[in-house]
A tleap script that builds the chain and sets N, CA, C and O, in Angstrom:
source leaprc.protein.ff14SB
mol = sequence {
  NMET ILE GLU VAL ARG LEU PRO SER SER LEU
  VAL ALA LEU PHE PRO GLY THR ALA ARG ARG
  MET ALA ARG PRO ASP ALA PRO THR LEU LEU
  GLY LEU ILE ASP GLY LEU ASP ALA ASP TYR
  PRO GLY LEU ARG ASP ARG LEU CYS ALA PRO
  GLY PRO THR ARG ARG PRO TYR ILE ASN LEU
  TYR VAL ASP GLY GLN PRO ALA GLU LEU ASP
  ASP ALA LEU ARG SER GLY ALA THR VAL HIE
  ILE LEU PRO ALA VAL ALA GLY GLY CALA
}
set mol.1.N position { 0.600 -1.251 0.005 }
set mol.1.CA position { 0.009 -0.470 -0.095 }
set mol.1.C position { 0.841 1.353 0.080 }
set mol.1.O position { 1.848 1.446 0.782 }
set mol.2.N position { 0.297 2.553 -0.589 }
set mol.2.CA position { 1.165 3.661 -0.602 }
set mol.2.C position { 0.056 4.727 0.625 }
set mol.2.O position { -1.168 4.621 0.705 }
set mol.3.N position { 0.614 5.341 1.150 }
set mol.3.CA position { -0.136 6.417 1.697 }
set mol.3.C position { 0.035 7.619 0.903 }
set mol.3.O position { 1.086 8.004 0.391 }
set mol.4.N position { -1.073 8.156 0.854 }
set mol.4.CA position { -1.590 9.508 -0.267 }
set mol.4.C position { -1.690 10.481 0.530 }
set mol.4.O position { -2.862 10.349 0.880 }
set mol.5.N position { -1.191 11.622 1.227 }
set mol.5.CA position { -1.760 13.001 1.568 }
set mol.5.C position { -2.258 13.875 0.608 }
set mol.5.O position { -1.413 14.213 -0.221 }
set mol.6.N position { -3.260 14.300 0.477 }
set mol.6.CA position { -4.018 15.395 -0.391 }
set mol.6.C position { -4.290 16.832 0.637 }
set mol.6.O position { -4.631 16.936 1.815 }
set mol.7.N position { -4.058 17.549 -0.120 }
set mol.7.CA position { -4.386 19.384 0.670 }
set mol.7.C position { -6.335 19.091 0.762 }
set mol.7.O position { -7.237 18.455 0.215 }
set mol.8.N position { -6.071 20.095 1.887 }
set mol.8.CA position { -7.650 20.119 2.092 }
set mol.8.C position { -8.164 20.995 0.806 }
set mol.8.O position { -9.288 20.812 0.337 }
set mol.9.N position { -7.359 21.848 0.337 }
set mol.9.CA position { -8.128 22.802 -1.117 }
set mol.9.C position { -8.427 21.558 -1.852 }
set mol.9.O position { -9.636 21.499 -2.077 }
set mol.10.N position { -7.803 20.581 -2.294 }
set mol.10.CA position { -8.326 19.348 -3.109 }
set mol.10.C position { -9.365 18.762 -2.498 }
set mol.10.O position { -10.494 18.726 -2.987 }
set mol.11.N position { -8.993 18.188 -1.213 }
set mol.11.CA position { -10.302 17.479 -1.042 }
set mol.11.C position { -11.644 18.014 -1.008 }
set mol.11.O position { -12.676 17.398 -1.275 }
set mol.12.N position { -11.529 19.226 -0.651 }
set mol.12.CA position { -13.025 20.336 -0.863 }
set mol.12.C position { -13.668 20.099 -1.992 }
set mol.12.O position { -14.839 20.442 -2.150 }
set mol.13.N position { -12.770 19.315 -3.152 }
set mol.13.CA position { -13.472 19.344 -4.567 }
set mol.13.C position { -14.135 18.233 -4.974 }
set mol.13.O position { -15.015 18.048 -5.814 }
set mol.14.N position { -13.533 17.510 -4.203 }
set mol.14.CA position { -14.045 15.596 -4.440 }
set mol.14.C position { -14.505 14.947 -3.424 }
set mol.14.O position { -13.783 14.122 -2.864 }
set mol.15.N position { -15.852 15.204 -2.970 }
set mol.15.CA position { -16.543 14.932 -1.820 }
set mol.15.C position { -16.226 13.314 -1.653 }
set mol.15.O position { -16.019 12.637 -2.660 }
set mol.16.N position { -16.205 12.879 -0.665 }
set mol.16.CA position { -15.446 11.733 -0.396 }
set mol.16.C position { -14.231 11.247 -0.056 }
set mol.16.O position { -14.098 10.126 0.434 }
set mol.17.N position { -13.408 11.920 -0.251 }
set mol.17.CA position { -11.923 12.039 -0.421 }
set mol.17.C position { -11.497 12.292 1.208 }
set mol.17.O position { -12.163 12.943 2.013 }
set mol.18.N position { -10.260 11.629 1.463 }
set mol.18.CA position { -9.636 12.189 2.685 }
set mol.18.C position { -8.422 12.378 2.759 }
set mol.18.O position { -7.666 11.843 1.949 }
set mol.19.N position { -7.971 13.184 3.751 }
set mol.19.CA position { -6.807 14.039 3.450 }
set mol.19.C position { -5.726 12.993 3.153 }
set mol.19.O position { -4.972 13.026 2.180 }
set mol.20.N position { -5.746 12.052 4.123 }
set mol.20.CA position { -4.770 10.840 4.337 }
set mol.20.C position { -5.361 9.522 3.630 }
set mol.20.O position { -6.489 9.180 3.986 }
set mol.21.N position { -4.781 8.852 2.782 }
set mol.21.CA position { -5.509 7.384 2.604 }
set mol.21.C position { -4.602 6.438 2.203 }
set mol.21.O position { -3.546 6.712 1.633 }
set mol.22.N position { -4.946 5.417 2.460 }
set mol.22.CA position { -4.290 4.398 1.744 }
set mol.22.C position { -4.292 3.802 0.166 }
set mol.22.O position { -5.502 3.793 -0.057 }
set mol.23.N position { -3.848 3.458 -0.673 }
set mol.23.CA position { -4.082 3.543 -1.934 }
set mol.23.C position { -3.238 1.983 -2.204 }
set mol.23.O position { -2.610 1.480 -1.273 }
set mol.24.N position { -3.302 1.364 -3.456 }
set mol.24.CA position { -3.077 0.117 -3.689 }
set mol.24.C position { -1.737 0.345 -4.358 }
set mol.24.O position { -1.581 1.323 -5.089 }
set mol.25.N position { -0.945 -0.363 -4.175 }
set mol.25.CA position { 0.289 0.156 -4.873 }
set mol.25.C position { 0.186 0.463 -6.154 }
set mol.25.O position { -0.821 0.080 -6.751 }
set mol.26.N position { 1.150 1.180 -6.819 }
set mol.26.CA position { 1.381 1.611 -8.415 }
set mol.26.C position { 2.686 1.523 -8.894 }
set mol.26.O position { 3.635 1.446 -8.114 }
set mol.27.N position { 2.825 1.529 -10.138 }
set mol.27.CA position { 4.238 1.599 -10.701 }
set mol.27.C position { 4.910 2.892 -10.659 }
set mol.27.O position { 6.140 2.845 -10.617 }
set mol.28.N position { 4.337 4.066 -10.661 }
set mol.28.CA position { 4.459 5.185 -10.778 }
set mol.28.C position { 3.611 6.298 -10.126 }
set mol.28.O position { 2.501 5.982 -9.699 }
set mol.29.N position { 3.996 7.448 -10.022 }
set mol.29.CA position { 3.324 8.527 -9.523 }
set mol.29.C position { 1.805 8.695 -10.362 }
set mol.29.O position { 0.686 8.778 -9.855 }
set mol.30.N position { 2.185 8.712 -11.820 }
set mol.30.CA position { 1.342 8.746 -12.798 }
set mol.30.C position { 0.112 7.530 -12.725 }
set mol.30.O position { -1.032 7.531 -13.179 }
set mol.31.N position { 0.715 6.720 -12.111 }
set mol.31.CA position { -0.514 5.399 -12.391 }
set mol.31.C position { -1.182 5.446 -10.928 }
set mol.31.O position { -2.356 5.093 -10.822 }
set mol.32.N position { -0.404 5.908 -9.710 }
set mol.32.CA position { -1.401 6.259 -8.630 }
set mol.32.C position { -2.067 7.275 -8.539 }
set mol.32.O position { -2.835 7.290 -7.577 }
set mol.33.N position { -2.066 8.513 -9.460 }
set mol.33.CA position { -2.834 9.585 -10.016 }
set mol.33.C position { -4.291 8.751 -10.966 }
set mol.33.O position { -5.436 9.177 -10.813 }
set mol.34.N position { -4.052 7.832 -11.688 }
set mol.34.CA position { -4.693 7.225 -12.479 }
set mol.34.C position { -5.979 6.658 -11.836 }
set mol.34.O position { -7.158 6.874 -12.116 }
set mol.35.N position { -5.333 5.756 -10.758 }
set mol.35.CA position { -6.206 5.247 -9.722 }
set mol.35.C position { -7.092 5.850 -9.324 }
set mol.35.O position { -8.257 5.575 -9.612 }
set mol.36.N position { -6.624 7.152 -8.305 }
set mol.36.CA position { -7.134 7.874 -7.672 }
set mol.36.C position { -8.176 8.532 -8.642 }
set mol.36.O position { -9.306 8.667 -8.174 }
set mol.37.N position { -8.013 8.855 -9.612 }
set mol.37.CA position { -8.791 9.654 -10.959 }
set mol.37.C position { -10.058 8.144 -11.094 }
set mol.37.O position { -11.169 8.637 -11.286 }
set mol.38.N position { -10.112 7.178 -11.063 }
set mol.38.CA position { -10.678 6.084 -11.518 }
set mol.38.C position { -11.769 6.090 -10.136 }
set mol.38.O position { -12.915 5.651 -10.232 }
set mol.39.N position { -11.231 6.634 -8.916 }
set mol.39.CA position { -12.194 6.794 -7.922 }
set mol.39.C position { -13.105 7.978 -7.964 }
set mol.39.O position { -14.323 8.153 -7.964 }
set mol.40.N position { -12.061 8.703 -7.997 }
set mol.40.CA position { -12.797 10.308 -7.826 }
set mol.40.C position { -12.511 11.370 -9.196 }
set mol.40.O position { -11.838 12.398 -9.274 }
set mol.41.N position { -13.268 10.693 -10.137 }
set mol.41.CA position { -13.256 11.283 -11.520 }
set mol.41.C position { -12.595 13.256 -11.418 }
set mol.41.O position { -12.886 14.158 -10.632 }
set mol.42.N position { -11.819 13.215 -12.404 }
set mol.42.CA position { -11.716 14.729 -12.293 }
set mol.42.C position { -10.360 15.158 -11.707 }
set mol.42.O position { -9.766 16.176 -12.063 }
set mol.43.N position { -9.881 14.204 -10.685 }
set mol.43.CA position { -8.925 14.763 -10.224 }
set mol.43.C position { -7.640 14.415 -10.652 }
set mol.43.O position { -6.691 14.665 -9.909 }
set mol.44.N position { -7.439 13.811 -11.868 }
set mol.44.CA position { -5.908 13.715 -12.669 }
set mol.44.C position { -6.265 14.958 -13.304 }
set mol.44.O position { -5.328 15.753 -13.232 }
set mol.45.N position { -7.154 15.365 -13.829 }
set mol.45.CA position { -7.147 16.885 -14.389 }
set mol.45.C position { -6.852 18.328 -13.749 }
set mol.45.O position { -6.845 19.423 -14.312 }
set mol.46.N position { -6.625 18.025 -12.484 }
set mol.46.CA position { -6.412 19.117 -11.260 }
set mol.46.C position { -5.163 19.013 -11.262 }
set mol.46.O position { -4.530 20.046 -11.045 }
set mol.47.N position { -4.500 17.887 -11.478 }
set mol.47.CA position { -2.922 17.984 -10.906 }
set mol.47.C position { -2.189 17.631 -12.639 }
set mol.47.O position { -1.004 17.903 -12.833 }
set mol.48.N position { -2.960 17.089 -13.648 }
set mol.48.CA position { -1.807 17.064 -14.749 }
set mol.48.C position { -2.568 17.323 -16.252 }
set mol.48.O position { -3.567 16.866 -16.807 }
set mol.49.N position { -1.555 18.282 -16.574 }
set mol.49.CA position { -1.960 18.909 -17.849 }
set mol.49.C position { -1.754 17.635 -19.192 }
set mol.49.O position { -1.196 16.540 -19.123 }
set mol.50.N position { -2.192 18.058 -19.934 }
set mol.50.CA position { -1.923 17.520 -21.228 }
set mol.50.C position { -0.610 16.778 -21.877 }
set mol.50.O position { 0.268 17.366 -22.507 }
set mol.51.N position { -0.647 15.458 -21.616 }
set mol.51.CA position { 1.183 14.813 -21.906 }
set mol.51.C position { 1.337 13.752 -21.395 }
set mol.51.O position { 2.134 13.077 -22.047 }
set mol.52.N position { 0.997 13.305 -20.614 }
set mol.52.CA position { 0.540 14.247 -19.530 }
set mol.52.C position { 1.951 14.636 -18.420 }
set mol.52.O position { 2.839 13.832 -18.134 }
set mol.53.N position { 1.882 15.667 -18.063 }
set mol.53.CA position { 2.611 16.515 -17.640 }
set mol.53.C position { 2.256 16.927 -15.947 }
set mol.53.O position { 1.079 16.759 -15.626 }
set mol.54.N position { 2.990 17.332 -15.111 }
set mol.54.CA position { 2.845 17.700 -13.995 }
set mol.54.C position { 2.209 19.214 -14.041 }
set mol.54.O position { 2.897 20.088 -14.569 }
set mol.55.N position { 0.760 19.598 -13.441 }
set mol.55.CA position { 0.686 21.159 -13.656 }
set mol.55.C position { 2.024 21.983 -13.218 }
set mol.55.O position { 2.892 21.271 -12.714 }
set mol.56.N position { 2.283 23.164 -13.313 }
set mol.56.CA position { 2.962 24.045 -12.949 }
set mol.56.C position { 2.715 23.996 -11.294 }
set mol.56.O position { 3.555 23.461 -10.569 }
set mol.57.N position { 1.835 24.430 -10.906 }
set mol.57.CA position { 1.334 24.830 -9.456 }
set mol.57.C position { 1.154 23.603 -8.586 }
set mol.57.O position { 0.922 23.812 -7.395 }
set mol.58.N position { 1.231 22.343 -9.018 }
set mol.58.CA position { 1.191 21.207 -8.140 }
set mol.58.C position { 2.828 20.319 -8.086 }
set mol.58.O position { 3.533 19.888 -8.998 }
set mol.59.N position { 2.983 20.306 -6.690 }
set mol.59.CA position { 4.214 19.584 -6.353 }
set mol.59.C position { 3.960 18.443 -5.909 }
set mol.59.O position { 2.985 18.246 -5.185 }
set mol.60.N position { 4.761 17.539 -6.253 }
set mol.60.CA position { 4.425 15.919 -5.893 }
set mol.60.C position { 5.945 15.516 -5.214 }
set mol.60.O position { 7.030 15.686 -5.771 }
set mol.61.N position { 5.707 14.910 -3.797 }
set mol.61.CA position { 7.021 14.285 -2.676 }
set mol.61.C position { 6.410 13.192 -2.606 }
set mol.61.O position { 5.218 12.929 -2.448 }
set mol.62.N position { 7.657 12.332 -2.786 }
set mol.62.CA position { 7.581 10.881 -2.393 }
set mol.62.C position { 8.796 10.789 -1.307 }
set mol.62.O position { 9.976 11.142 -1.319 }
set mol.63.N position { 7.966 10.164 -0.390 }
set mol.63.CA position { 9.117 9.906 0.989 }
set mol.63.C position { 9.942 11.527 1.215 }
set mol.63.O position { 11.117 11.665 1.553 }
set mol.64.N position { 9.024 12.565 0.942 }
set mol.64.CA position { 9.994 13.839 1.397 }
set mol.64.C position { 10.771 14.141 0.175 }
set mol.64.O position { 11.411 15.193 0.178 }
set mol.65.N position { 10.805 13.532 -0.660 }
set mol.65.CA position { 11.748 14.318 -2.192 }
set mol.65.C position { 10.944 14.595 -3.014 }
set mol.65.O position { 9.925 13.993 -3.350 }
set mol.66.N position { 11.367 15.501 -3.361 }
set mol.66.CA position { 10.371 16.174 -5.094 }
set mol.66.C position { 10.229 14.970 -5.773 }
set mol.66.O position { 11.044 14.067 -5.586 }
set mol.67.N position { 9.324 14.851 -6.512 }
set mol.67.CA position { 9.137 13.823 -7.764 }
set mol.67.C position { 8.360 14.064 -8.672 }
set mol.67.O position { 7.517 14.947 -8.515 }
set mol.68.N position { 8.441 13.345 -9.855 }
set mol.68.CA position { 7.459 13.493 -11.021 }
set mol.68.C position { 6.927 12.345 -11.539 }
set mol.68.O position { 7.212 11.187 -11.236 }
set mol.69.N position { 6.158 12.733 -12.318 }
set mol.69.CA position { 4.927 11.574 -12.529 }
set mol.69.C position { 5.517 10.440 -13.091 }
set mol.69.O position { 4.787 9.453 -13.178 }
set mol.70.N position { 6.951 10.325 -13.593 }
set mol.70.CA position { 7.328 9.157 -14.115 }
set mol.70.C position { 8.289 8.719 -13.076 }
set mol.70.O position { 9.251 8.055 -13.463 }
set mol.71.N position { 8.191 8.952 -11.996 }
set mol.71.CA position { 8.887 8.471 -10.794 }
set mol.71.C position { 8.470 7.124 -10.385 }
set mol.71.O position { 7.274 6.953 -10.148 }
set mol.72.N position { 9.400 6.011 -10.252 }
set mol.72.CA position { 8.881 4.604 -9.512 }
set mol.72.C position { 8.583 4.934 -8.150 }
set mol.72.O position { 9.179 5.707 -7.400 }
set mol.73.N position { 7.287 4.035 -7.889 }
set mol.73.CA position { 6.829 4.123 -6.064 }
set mol.73.C position { 7.354 2.839 -6.140 }
set mol.73.O position { 7.583 2.012 -7.023 }
set mol.74.N position { 7.513 2.966 -4.514 }
set mol.74.CA position { 7.517 1.299 -4.115 }
set mol.74.C position { 6.544 1.690 -2.726 }
set mol.74.O position { 6.154 2.759 -2.258 }
set mol.75.N position { 6.340 0.001 -2.261 }
set mol.75.CA position { 5.513 -0.314 -1.830 }
set mol.75.C position { 5.662 0.368 -0.143 }
set mol.75.O position { 6.736 0.163 0.423 }
set mol.76.N position { 4.909 0.916 0.376 }
set mol.76.CA position { 4.923 1.683 1.777 }
set mol.76.C position { 5.217 2.800 1.612 }
set mol.76.O position { 5.124 3.500 2.620 }
set mol.77.N position { 5.729 3.540 0.223 }
set mol.77.CA position { 5.911 5.109 -0.310 }
set mol.77.C position { 4.624 5.911 0.436 }
set mol.77.O position { 3.469 5.487 0.437 }
set mol.78.N position { 5.101 7.220 1.099 }
set mol.78.CA position { 4.115 7.904 1.120 }
set mol.78.C position { 4.352 9.400 0.286 }
set mol.78.O position { 5.419 10.008 0.369 }
set mol.79.N position { 3.469 9.771 -0.330 }
set mol.79.CA position { 3.320 10.502 -1.505 }
set mol.79.C position { 2.479 11.797 -0.935 }
set mol.79.O position { 1.365 11.564 -0.468 }
set mol.80.N position { 2.935 13.074 -0.951 }
set mol.80.CA position { 2.597 14.243 -0.609 }
set mol.80.C position { 1.954 14.718 -1.827 }
set mol.80.O position { 2.763 14.397 -2.697 }
set mol.81.N position { 1.273 15.120 -2.225 }
set mol.81.CA position { 0.466 16.069 -3.139 }
set mol.81.C position { 0.013 17.342 -2.461 }
set mol.81.O position { -0.819 17.549 -1.578 }
set mol.82.N position { 1.009 18.317 -3.313 }
set mol.82.CA position { 0.928 19.822 -2.783 }
set mol.82.C position { 0.897 21.236 -3.525 }
set mol.82.O position { 1.891 21.765 -4.022 }
set mol.83.N position { -0.166 21.675 -3.524 }
set mol.83.CA position { -0.417 23.173 -4.415 }
set mol.83.C position { 1.069 23.992 -3.803 }
set mol.83.O position { 1.590 24.068 -2.690 }
set mol.84.N position { 1.381 24.492 -5.061 }
set mol.84.CA position { 2.134 25.863 -4.793 }
set mol.84.C position { 1.753 26.883 -3.721 }
set mol.84.O position { 0.627 26.900 -3.224 }
set mol.85.N position { 2.639 27.658 -3.410 }
set mol.85.CA position { 2.140 28.313 -2.551 }
set mol.85.C position { 3.092 29.875 -3.004 }
set mol.85.O position { 4.313 29.984 -3.116 }
set mol.86.N position { 1.974 30.992 -3.202 }
set mol.86.CA position { 2.775 32.362 -4.008 }
set mol.86.C position { 2.211 33.521 -3.295 }
set mol.86.O position { 1.058 33.601 -2.870 }
set mol.87.N position { 3.027 34.308 -3.216 }
set mol.87.CA position { 1.897 35.647 -2.863 }
set mol.87.C position { 3.056 36.603 -2.219 }
set mol.87.O position { 4.108 36.306 -2.786 }
set mol.88.N position { 3.275 37.641 -1.251 }
set mol.88.CA position { 3.894 38.588 -0.831 }
set mol.88.C position { 3.119 40.243 -1.335 }
set mol.88.O position { 2.137 40.542 -2.015 }
set mol.89.N position { 3.948 40.859 -0.739 }
set mol.89.CA position { 3.281 42.536 -0.517 }
set mol.89.C position { 4.372 42.876 -1.471 }
set mol.89.O position { 4.538 44.042 -1.830 }
savepdb mol mol.pdb
quit
C-alpha cells in the first residue's frame, strides 16, 4: 500500500476523499494518480496537464523528496500532493 496525503483545497473539490488515505501499490506517480482518478473522476485533470505533465502549480513528493509523474513508487511509500504557494506584498 501507498499512503497518499492530499491538501484540504483538493479534498474540498472531491466529496468523499480524505486528506490521508491508503492506496494500492502503483508502479509510478502517474499510475497512482490514475487510480485516484478512477475513484474520484476529474482529480487527474487538477493535477496533470495534457502530455501528461505535472501542472506547474502542483508539487509532488515521495518520502519527502521532490518527484515527477514518471518516478517509480515502492510499496510503503508516502506521497504528498501539494499546491504551490505564492504571494507577497
